[in-house]
N, C-alpha and C positions, 0 to 999 in steps of 0.2 A: 593486491587489489581490488578486491571484494567492498573492502571497506571504504577505498579512496572513490570507488565507484558510488557506496550509498550515501558519501557523504557526498558529492557531489550530485545525487540525483533530490538527497533530501534540501541543498542548499537550493535547487533549482524551483523546487516547491516551498519555498518559505516568501511569505510576502513580508511585504514593509505594513510598516504603519502607517493608517486610512491620514490619511489628510487631515479632518479634521482633530483627531487625533495632536496635531502640530501648531494648532491655534497655541496664542495668551490664554484662554479662559482655562480652553480645555487642559494648559497644562496646569495651570494650580486649581484646578478644583482637587482634587485626590493625589493625595502623595502614592506613587506607586514607586517599592525601592523595585533597583533593576536584577532584573536576571543572572541569578550567580556564574560567574565562567561556565562550570561543571553543566547544569541545563543548556545554558551558549553553546557548548559546544557537544552536546550529546544531546537535543532537538533534532539537529536535520540525518545524521547518525543511525535516529532511532525512526524517521520519518523513509528516509533513505530504503533505510531491512526492511521496513515495511510494506516501502512497492517493487524490493525484489524478490520477498519473499509471497507477494498476491507474481508476481507474472512466476515466477520456476512452480506458480501452484498450478498457476493456467496452464501452462506447458507441461505439466502433468496429466493432469485432469483429457487436456485435448492426447497426450500418447497415450491416456488409459486410452478413450473412447475409438484411439483408432486399430489400438491392439488388439482389444478386444474380438476375436468373429461372434460373430451371428449366433445365435441359439441352432442347434438341429431341432428340425420339425421330423418328429415322428408319423408318420404317417395313425388313424385310429381304424384300430379292425372290422372287419367287414363283418357288418352280421346279414343272414339272411333272414327271410320274415314270412 
């Protein structure tokens, strides 16, 4: 279930190529090989896992902040002069 969610999140954050990359001049300037199928499949998963990890870390920090009791105040000893 988490893998499916990670891929869905990763695909939602993935962006398409910029419009300038689809012009004939840009396509003929330099040949860049297409990404391998493994990279194409793993990149959305990686992005999704980073997003899920960041959310989980934020929730853990919030729970730790809420659950930590305030420090105990010890009054200073009285001194007589």
